[in-house]
C-alpha positions, 0 to 999 in steps of 0.5 A, spaced: 414 157 174 407 156 180 401 151 178 395 153 182 387 151 181 386 158 185 385 163 182 391 167 185 398 166 188 398 165 195 401 171 198 403 174 190 398 179 186 395 178 179 399 184 174 397 182 167 393 176 165 397 173 159 392 168 155 391 161 155 395 156 155 394 148 154 399 141 154 396 135 152 399 127 152 396 121 149 397 114 154 396 108 152 396 102 157 400 096 155 398 091 151 403 085 150 401 080 146 404 072 148 405 065 144 407 060 149 407 053 146 401 054 141 398 058 147 396 066 145 393 071 148 394 078 151 397 081 158 394 087 160 398 092 165 397 092 173 392 098 176 399 101 179 402 101 172 396 105 170 395 109 175 403 112 174 401 112 166 396 117 167 400 122 172 406 121 167 402 123 162 398 129 166 405 132 167 407 132 160 401 135 159 402 140 165 409 142 163 407 143 155 402 149 158 408 151 163 413 152 157 407 156 153 406 160 158 414 162 158 414 163 151 408 168 154 413 172 159 409 168 165 411 168 172 404 162 174 399 159 171 392 160 175 386 156 174 389 150 172 385 143 170 388 138 170 383 133 165 384 124 163 380 122 156 379 116 153 379 116 147 378 109 144 379 102 149 387 104 152 388 110 148 387 115 153 389 123 152 391 128 159 389 136 158 392 141 162 389 148 162 390 155 165 391 161 164 398 165 164 399 171 169 405 176 170 405 176 178 408 181 183 410 180 190 404 181 196 408 187 201 409 183 207 404 184 212 405 188 218 403 186 225 397 189 229 400 194 234 396 196 240 396 201 246 399 197 252 394 196 257 398 196 263 397 202 267 405 203 268 407 203 261 406 208 256 408 207 248 406 202 242 407 195 244 406 189 239 399 186 242 402 178 241 409 179 243 406 182 250 400 182 252 395 187 257 396 184 263 393 186 270 396 185 276 391 181 280 394 181 286 392 188 288 386 186 286 385 181 292 386 186 297 
């Protein structure tokens, strides 16, 4: 399954639009209570833990959207949008929204052909493979 924020998938053309797909995932910041020798407090997770947790929530939301797209018969999701909202202190939701489409492979591009510019050759040669060159030594005499 291809995922893209663009309106098309590179090298493919959208054949059929199947519908909007959504996925969401909840994640909460880890808060640990501790009690050491009469001291009580809260221990919060680090910023790296928070970033990893939010990324995991976004990936779960993407997977749920992909499951919906597969059920519709799609092979790609275009216009994918990921959003993260804080619902309350430490509770986040990640939402993935996109359009499920069925795509087809574009035909391979044809190389550009040009008539050879050399005076001694005739025919059609690919311009990029054999550039047109003239003999400089004849022009200098």
